[in-house]
C-alpha positions in Angstrom: 36.1 3.7 -17.8 32.9 5.2 -16.3 30.8 7.5 -18.5 28.9 8.7 -15.4 28.8 12.4 -14.7 27.3 14.4 -11.8 27.7 14.4 -8.0 26.8 12.5 -4.9 27.0 13.7 -1.4 29.5 12.0 0.9 28.0 8.8 2.2 26.2 8.0 -1.1 29.1 6.7 -3.1 27.5 3.2 -3.3 24.7 4.7 -5.3 27.2 6.0 -7.8 29.0 2.7 -8.1 25.6 1.0 -9.0 24.8 3.7 -11.5 28.2 3.3 -13.1 27.5 -0.4 -13.7 24.1 0.4 -15.1 25.4 3.0 -17.6 28.2 0.7 -18.7 25.7 -2.0 -19.5 23.2 0.2 -21.3 22.5 0.8 -25.0 21.2 4.3 -24.1 21.7 6.8 -21.4 20.0 7.3 -18.0 19.8 9.6 -15.0 19.2 9.1 -11.3 18.6 11.8 -8.7 17.7 11.9 -5.1 16.6 15.0 -3.2 16.3 15.1 0.6 14.7 17.9 2.5 15.5 20.3 -0.4 19.1 19.1 -0.8 20.2 17.2 -3.9 22.2 14.4 -2.5 22.5 12.3 -5.7 22.5 13.9 -9.2 23.9 11.4 -11.8 23.7 11.0 -15.5 25.5 9.1 -18.2 25.5 7.3 -21.5 24.1 8.4 -24.8 21.0 10.6 -25.1 20.9 9.7 -28.7 22.6 6.4 -29.7 22.0 7.2 -33.4 23.9 10.5 -33.4 26.2 9.8 -30.5 24.9 12.8 -28.5 25.8 12.3 -24.9 23.4 12.6 -22.0 24.1 16.0 -20.3 23.0 17.8 -17.2 20.0 19.3 -18.9 18.8 16.2 -20.9 15.1 15.3 -20.4 13.3 12.2 -21.3 9.8 10.9 -21.8 8.3 9.8 -18.5 5.7 7.4 -19.9 3.5 6.4 -16.9 5.7 8.4 -14.6 3.4 11.1 -15.8 0.6 9.6 -13.8 2.2 10.6 -10.5 2.2 14.2 -11.7 -1.5 13.8 -12.7 -2.4 12.3 -9.4 -0.8 15.2 -7.6 -2.9 17.6 -9.7 -6.1 15.7 -8.9 -5.1 15.7 -5.2 -4.5 19.4 -5.2 -7.9 20.1 -6.9 -10.1 20.6 -3.8 -13.1 20.8 -6.2 -12.8 17.0 -6.8 -14.5 14.8 -4.2 -13.2 11.2 -4.5 -16.5 9.9 -3.2 -18.6 11.8 -5.8 -19.9 10.2 -9.0 -18.0 11.2 -12.1 -21.3 12.6 -13.5 -21.2 15.3 -10.8 -18.5 17.0 -12.7 -18.8 15.5 -16.2 -22.6 15.5 -17.1 -22.0 13.8 -20.4 -20.5 10.7 -18.7 -23.1 8.0 -19.0 -22.5 5.7 -16.1 -24.1 6.6 -12.7 -21.9 4.0 -10.9 -18.4 5.2 -11.6 -17.0 7.4 -8.8 -14.0 9.7 -8.9 -12.1 7.3 -6.7 -12.7 4.5 -9.1 -11.1 6.5 -11.9 -8.1 7.4 -9.8 -7.6 3.9 -8.3 -7.9 2.0 -11.6 -11.1 0.3 -10.7 -13.5 2.0 -13.1 -13.7 -0.8 -15.5 -12.7 1.3 -18.5 -9.2 0.1 -19.3 -9.4 0.9 -23.1 -11.3 3.1 -25.5 -13.9 1.1 -27.3 -14.1 2.7 -30.8 -11.8 3.9 -33.6 -9.8 6.9 -32.5 -6.4 8.5 -32.7 -4.9 7.9 -29.2 -3.2 11.3 -29.4 -6.6 13.0 -29.7 -7.5 13.5 -26.0 -11.0 15.0 -26.6 -12.0 12.3 -29.0 -11.0 9.6 -26.6 -12.9 11.3 -23.8 -16.1 11.5 -25.9 -15.9 7.8 -26.5 -15.2 6.9 -22.9 -18.2 9.0 -21.7 -20.5 6.7 -23.6 -18.8 3.5 -22.8 -20.1 0.8 -20.4 -17.7 -0.4 -17.7 -16.4 -4.0 -18.2 -17.2 -4.7 -14.5 -19.1 -3.2 -11.6 -17.0 -0.1 -10.8 -14.9 -0.7 -7.7 -15.2 -4.5 -7.7 -12.0 -5.2 -9.7 -8.7 -3.5 -10.2 -6.9 -3.3 -13.6 -4.3 -0.8 -14.7 -5.9 1.8 -17.0 -2.7 2.5 -19.0 -4.0 5.3 -21.2 -7.6 5.8 -20.2 -6.5 6.9 -16.7 -5.2 10.0 -18.3 -8.2 10.7 -20.5 -10.6 10.2 -17.6 -8.6 12.2 -15.0 -8.0 15.1 -17.4 -11.7 15.3 -18.2 -12.6 15.3 -14.6 -10.0 18.0 -13.7 -11.0 20.2 -16.6 -14.7 19.9 -15.9 -14.2 20.6 -12.1 -11.6 23.4 -12.3 -11.8 24.8 -15.9 -8.2 23.9 -16.5 -6.5 20.8 -17.9 -4.0 18.7 -16.1 -1.2 20.2 -18.3 -2.3 23.7 -17.3 -2.2 22.8 -13.6 1.2 21.2 -13.9 2.7 24.2 -15.5 1.0 26.9 -13.3 1.0 25.1 -9.9 4.1 22.9 -9.9 6.6 23.5 -12.7 6.8 27.3 -13.0 6.6 28.2 -9.3 9.3 25.7 -8.3 11.5 25.8 -11.4 10.9 22.2 -12.3 11.9 21.0 -15.8 8.6 19.1 -16.3 6.4 19.3 -19.3 3.1 18.0 -20.5 2.5 19.1 -24.1 6.2 19.6 -24.5 7.0 22.8 -26.4 9.3 22.7 -29.5 12.1 24.5 -27.7 12.6 21.5 -25.4 13.0 19.0 -28.3 16.8 19.4 -28.7 17.3 18.2 -25.1 15.0 15.2 -25.3 16.7 11.7 -25.1 15.9 9.3 -27.9 14.2 6.2 -26.6 15.3 2.7 -27.6 13.8 -0.7 -26.8 16.0 -3.5 -25.7 15.9 -6.5 -28.1 13.8 -8.5 -25.6 11.5 -5.6 -24.6 7.8 -6.6 -24.0 4.9 -5.4 -21.9 2.8 -7.1 -19.3 5.4 -9.6 -18.5 3.3 -11.3 -15.8 0.5 -12.1 -18.3 0.3 -15.6 -19.9 -3.3 -15.7 -21.0 -3.6 -15.0 -24.8 -7.2 -13.7 -24.6 -6.2 -11.1 -22.1 -3.0 -10.4 -24.1 -5.3 -9.2 -26.9 -6.8 -6.7 -24.5 -3.3 -5.5 -23.5 -2.4 -5.1 -27.1 -5.5 -3.0 -27.6 -4.5 -0.9 -24.6 -0.8 -0.3 -25.6 -0.4 -1.2 -29.2 -0.6 2.3 -30.7 1.9 3.7 -28.2 4.5 1.0 -27.6 4.4 -0.7 -31.0 7.3 1.2 -32.5 10.3 3.4 -31.7 8.9 5.9 -34.2 5.8 6.7 -32.2 7.4 7.1 -28.8 10.1 9.4 -30.3 7.8 11.5 -32.3 7.2 15.2 -31.6 3.4 14.5 -32.0 3.5 12.2 -29.0 5.4 14.7 -26.9 3.1 17.6 -27.9 0.0 15.6 -26.9 -1.2 16.3 -23.4 -1.6 12.6 -22.5 -2.0 12.8 -18.7 -1.3 9.1 -18.5 2.0 9.0 -20.3 3.4 11.8 -22.5 5.1 13.9 -19.9 8.7 14.9 -20.3 11.2 15.8 -17.6 14.5 15.3 -15.9 15.3 13.0 -13.1 16.4 16.0 -11.1 13.0 17.6 -11.5 11.1 14.5 -10.7 13.1 13.8 -7.5 12.6 17.4 -6.5 8.9 17.2 -7.3 8.5 14.2 -4.9 10.6 15.8 -2.2 8.4 18.8 -2.3 5.3 16.7 -2.4 6.4 14.7 0.7 7.2 17.9 2.5 3.7 19.2 2.0 4.8 22.0 -0.2 2.7 21.1 -3.3 -0.7 19.8 -1.9 -2.4 20.0 1.5 -1.1 17.4 3.9 -4.6 16.0 4.6 -5.3 15.6 0.9 -2.0 13.8 0.3 -2.6 11.5 3.3 -5.9 10.5 1.8 -4.4 10.1 -1.7 -1.6 7.8 -0.5 -3.6 5.4 1.6 -4.9 2.1 0.0 -7.8 2.5 -2.3 -7.3 -0.6 -4.4 -5.0 -3.6 -4.3 -4.8 -7.2 -5.5 -4.0 -8.9 -8.7 -4.6 -7.0 -11.9 -7.5 -8.8 -13.6 -6.1 -8.1 -17.0 -2.3 -8.1 -16.5 -2.0 -10.6 -13.6 0.5 -8.3 -11.9 0.1 -7.5 -8.2 -0.9 -3.9 -7.8 -1.5 -1.4 -5.0 -3.0 2.0 -5.6 -3.9 5.1 -3.7 -5.8 7.9 -5.6 -3.6 7.7 -8.7 -0.3 6.9 -6.9 1.3 3.5 -6.9 2.0 2.2 -3.4 4.4 -0.6 -2.2 3.5 -4.0 -3.7 4.6 -7.6 -3.3 7.2 -7.4 -6.0 9.1 -4.5 -4.4 8.5 -1.8 -6.9 9.4 0.9 -4.4 12.4 -0.8 -2.8 13.0 -1.6 0.8 11.0 1.3 2.3 7.8 0.2 3.9 6.1 3.5 3.3 6.3 4.9 -0.3 4.3 6.4 -3.1 5.0 7.4 -6.7 4.6 6.0 -10.1 6.8 3.9 -12.4 7.0 4.2 -16.1 7.2 1.8 -19.1 10.6 0.3 -19.7 12.0 0.9 -16.2 11.4 4.4 -15.0 10.8 4.7 -11.2 9.8 7.9 -9.5 8.6 8.5 -6.0 9.0 9.4 -2.4 10.0 7.6 0.8 8.3 10.0 3.2 9.8 8.5 6.4 13.3 9.1 5.0 12.2 12.5 3.6 13.5 11.8 0.1 12.3 12.0 -3.4 14.0 9.9 -6.1 13.8 9.4 -9.8 15.4 6.8 -12.1 14.9 7.9 -15.8 16.3 5.5 -18.5 16.2 5.9 -22.2 16.5 2.2 -22.8 13.2 0.3 -22.3 13.6 -3.1 -20.7 11.0 -5.8 -19.7 9.8 -5.6 -16.1 10.5 -9.2 -15.2 14.2 -9.0 -16.0 15.0 -5.3 -15.4 16.7 -4.8 -12.0 18.2 -1.4 -12.6 15.9 0.7 -10.4 15.8 -2.0 -7.7 19.5 -2.0 -7.5 19.6 1.8 -7.2 16.9 1.9 -4.5 18.6 -0.9 -2.5 21.9 1.1 -2.6 20.0 4.3 -1.7 18.3 2.6 1.3 21.7 1.3 2.5 23.3 4.7 2.3 20.4 6.4 4.1 20.6 3.8 6.9 24.2 5.0 7.4 23.4 8.7 6.9 20.3 9.5 9.0 
């Protein structure tokens, strides 16, 4: 018996069948939504929002987005006309020591600052920024690409705040969430807590599944350890309250799919700025994680391992454990897969199966 709830428009039944299988095989709940030209054509949810208490996933359940937050942050930076991608970071942030790091390096994960060097509480955004401002890049900025898992958020938030006078969280609330009625939060308020899904890690969950080198594994552990080391941290109110522009956003699949539909339609940022942000700024093999990557200015782009499914043109951002959020602009759709069970990237096929089914349905429903 299926535990899936929600609706699909006629012609998208195959997506529901795939989602049914995913929910039936999950230890925790999930949601999947697709919005096309303002119409919600897929809005599905199912399973348990809290396996400990037995609370079911409901229509208003929200979940931690992890790095899905980076897509929201990238849109904020894209909208900020004050930020010139070709300008040095020091143009906006005088305390930043390096003359060689450009805004585009920060946004495209080529700045050479993939971790914070120094003791700090990773939830203390300002403390992390102060340390990064004094830190020497590990390589010549722009010469190598490596995913800046948490430091992306500290760096972009500092840039946005110095350039505009407002934080990424402030921009998200004022420019995106409130005007468009989007259930998206950065610095999640207490009143949202009862609707938040509890995250669980699959028994085989691990990060950086492409990486075999033990020396670089130590760097990865330094990057992620405080965050993904326990269920307690990722389910804490303190984590959700922190305005980590790289990973503590909370939202619904419906809101994320709507966000990307609006973004693709040109309703959130100027079209010229979006075109610039979604062209290639960095690609290749991540020099720390050994994963093939492809970045615009903060957005992930299609890569050799098919992160964004069959569509040739796409942008968005995935999240730890299997979340997948983005747009296929040629098909005029925004989509979001939001799971509460974290699975390892090399064996997790949930989002890929959903995107394959969605692509097949769209080919029959132009």
